[in-house]
N, C-alpha and C positions, 0 to 999 in steps of 0.2 A: 531476421526477416519474418514478417507476419505471414501466417499460412492463409492461403486463399480459401474462402469458404464457398462451397457450392450454393448457388441460389436455392432458396427454399421452394419446393413445389407448392402450387396452389392447393389449399386444403380441399379434400374430397369429402363431401358430406356422406356419412354412411347411409343416409336415407336415399341418396341418389342410387346407391348400389341396391337398396331394397326395391326401388322402383324398377330398375332394370331386371332384378330377379323376378319381380311380379310379372313383367312382360314375358320373360322367358318361361315362367310357369304356365301362363295363359297360352303360349305357343305350344308347349308340350302336352298340357292337360287342360284344354279349354272346357269351360262349363257348357253342358249341353242339356237340352230338354228341361226336365224338372229341376236339375241342378242349376241351370241358367236362370230359371224363375226364382229359385231360392236366393241365389247370389244377387240378383237384381233387387229383390225385396230387401235383402239385408243391407245392401249399399244405400238404398233410399233411406232406410231407418237410421243407419249410422250417420249420414249426413244431416238428417233432421235433428238427431240427438246432439251432434256437434254444434249446430247453430243454437240449440237450446242452452247448451253450456256457455256459449259465447254471450248470450243474452243475460244469463245469470251472473256472469263475471263482470260485465261492463256496467259501471255505475252511471245512472242517468245524470247525476250531478256532474260527473266528470265529462260526460258527452256535451252537456250544456256549456260547461266551462270552456271546452275546446272550440266552441263557436266563436269565441272572442277573437281568435286568430283567423278570421274568415278569409283574409287575402291568401294565406298559405293554402288553406283547404280548397278554395276556388282554383288556385294554381294547379294543385295536384289533380283535381277533378277535370280540369281542362286538358291536362297532359293525358289522363287516362281515357277520357271519353270523347276528346276532340282531336288532339294531335295524333295519337296512336291510330284511330280509325282512318284519318286522312292518309297516313303512311301506308296503312293496309290497302286502301283503295288505290294508291299510287303503284303498289306492287303488282297490280293487274298487268302492267306493261311487261312483266317478267314471264308471262305465259305466252307461248309454250317453251321459251328458251331455257329457263331454270325450273319453272314450276308447272305442274299440271293443274287443270281446273279444280279437281278435288283438294289438292294441296293448297292452292290459293284460297279456297273456301275455308279451310282450316286455319290458314294464316290470318285471314281477315277476321275470323271469329276470335282468334287469339287477341287481336287488337281491341276487341269490344268488351272483354271481361274486366272486372274490377281489379284494383290493386291488392297486394298481399297485406297481411297484418303482422304476423309473427316475424317474418324475415325482415320486413321494413323496420320494425322496432329493434330487432337484434343488431342489424347493421348500423342503424342510426346510433344506438348505444355504444357500439364498438368504435365508431368514428367520432364519438364525443359530440354528437349533435343534439338537437332538441327532441328528446324522447317523447314527452307528452304530445307534442305536435304530430309526431309520427304515429302515435297511438290513435289519436283522433282522426288524422287524415286517412289512415287505413280503414278505420271503422266506418267512417262516413262513406268512403269509396265502396265498401262492401254492401252497405245498406242501399246506396243509390243504384249500384249495379244489379241488385235483385230485380229492379223494374226496368232500368235503362238498358241493360245488356240485351234482354230479349226483344225490346222495341227497336234498338239499333240493328239487331240481327234481322228482324223482319223487314226493315227498311233497306238494308244494304246487301243482304244475302238473297233476298227474294225467294225464289223457289229452291234454294239450296238446302232447305231443311223443312221440318214440319212446323212452320211458324204460324201461330194462330192465337186468338185470345185464350184458348184452352191451354196452350203452352205457357203463357204468362201466368195463368191461374195456378198451374201445377208447380211452377217455380216458386211463386209466392207462398203456396201451401208448404212446400218442402223446406224453404229457407227462412222467409220472413215470419211466418206464423210461429215456428218454434222459437225464433229469436225473441219475438214479442212475449211469448209465454214465459221464456226465461226471465225477461225483464220484470214481468208481473209477479213472478215467484221469487225474485231476487231477495226480497226482504226476509224470506225464511230460509233460503238455501244458498244465498250468495256467499256467506261466510264459509260454509262447508266447501263450496266449490273453489273458493280462493285459497283455502288451506291445502287443497289437493290439486295443485297445478299439474302434476305429473299425469293425472287422470285425463285432463284436457289434452295434454300433449299426445298421450297414447290414442285417445279417440280421434284426434286430428289426423295423425299420421296413418293410423289404422284404417279410417274411413276412406282416405284417399287411395290407399293400396287396394282396398276392396272395390272401389269404383273403377280403378285402372284394370284390375283383373277382369271385372265384368265387361267392360268396354272392349278390351282386347280379345277376350274370349269370343265375343260376338263377331269380331273381325276375322278371327281365325276360322270359325265355323262357316262363315259366308265366303271365305277365300278372298277377302278384300285386299290382303297384302300382296297379292300377285300384281296389283296395279301400281305398286311402288318399287321402282328399281333403285339400286344402290346410287346410281348417278343422280337421280332425283332427290334422294335423301341428302346427298352431299350438297346439291344446289340449295335445298331448303335450309341446311345448316349455315351456309354462307349468307343467305338472305337474312336469317334470324340474327346472325352475328352483327351484320350491318345495322339492322333495326335496333338492336340493343345499344350499340355504340352511339347511334344518332340520339337515342333518347337519353342516355347518360350524359352526353355533352349538352344536349338541349336543356335538360333540367338543371344542370349545374350552372352553366353560363346564362341561361335565361333567368334563373332565380337571382343571379347577381345583377343582371340588367334591371330587374324589378325592384331592386333595393333591399333584398333580404340579406341578413347577416349570415356569418358562416354556419352557425348552428342550425338556422332555418334552411339554408341552402342544402345542408346534408339531408335534412328530413324531406325536402322536396325531391332531391335526387333519388333517394332510395324508395320513397313511396310513389313517386311519379313515373318511375321507369320499370316497374314490376307488374306482373300479371299473376293472378291467383289461380293456382291449380285446384284448391279446395272449392272455390266457387265456380270455376269454369267447367269442371268435370260433370257435376250433376246437371248444370244447365245444358251442356252439350248432349247428355243422354236423353234429355227431354226434347230438345230442339231437333236433333238429327236422327234419333231413333236408331235403326240398324246401321247407319252410316257413322255413328258416333266414334267408333274406333279410329277411323281415318281422320275424322275432324279434330280429334284431341291430340293427334300425333304432334303437330306443330306446337301446341301448348305445352305438352310434356317436355319436348326438347328445349323450348325457350325457358321453361321453369328451371331445368337443370343448369342451363347456361348462365342464367341470371344469378343463381346461387353461387356458382364458382367465381364468376367475374366480380360480383359485388363483395364477396368475402375478401378478395385481394384489395379492392378499392377501399373498403372500410378499414382494413388493417393499415394501409398507407395513410389514410386520413387521420388515424389516431396518433400518428407521429408528426403531424403538421406542427410547426413552431407556434402558430397562433391557437392551437387546440387548447381548450379549457375543460375543466371537469364538467360532466354533464349537469351537475346540480348548479353550477355557476352560469350555465348558458341560458339566456333569456329568462332571468328570474321572475319577470312580470307575467310569464306565461302560465299555463295551467299546471296543476299538480296531479295530472291524470295518470301518472305512471304506476300507481300502486294497485289499481284494481281492474285494469283492462286486459283484454286478451292480447 
């Protein structure tokens, strides 16, 4: 008789533990006074440097080649900046049963931020989907989000944050300008950056941890966490689980209805159902100011949830009978996989 095997537990990303540890550190030793100013300045510089490295790594030719698959990119952008926000607006009906007004503001902000890049690429590759399409879709979403996210926030959140033309300018200066600078200097430093991918990974994860620590420190100093009860946190988790499930189903079956092949559907599902913590955190710190710690809580929880759920889905997709090697999928597509973030 064959021995029964225990089902494998979903993989837990060590980075999720680091995020939780950073929150715990902010709770025990929050940055105050001059320390808070130093931490805030360091997090701003780290995010700007991160986007500079992104620009240095992303080939302009690869980005232009990705435009050829415009139907897929339009689909991902529509999911990210149209469908997600509509669901966020619909969640207003859950106040005050499951959510408080501040938590709903944070949830709505979550639905406005751009898609991820790294995790979309990683999961698409694991599931044997169209990796070049995922690279371009995530990159386009991040660039569009630099401008669209604050504009949507100003229109949909109203007085919930410090939304103004000055806020948009700050976000553009912090994210878009460093990215463009990286593009302009790519000719001289692109090769060096591409050969040191681990550096980009360390900057990526380290900058997010620094922003998380800064935001949650501010929340602890101002006692903002007394406004969130365990029951409200549980309600928020339930709402986010439903939101993620709806988007995963919609992107998969919606892409099928639009006539996309399996490899493209995988790229649409993983790029169109995710939200970027790297882009969302610095935007929230600018838009919400002192209230950023509570505003980014839904985004942090959703980020961890999407990583764990999508890791399981990607692993199962890799064993589909119709799965083909990534290099064989949509051969007429771009070859953008080698130099992008």
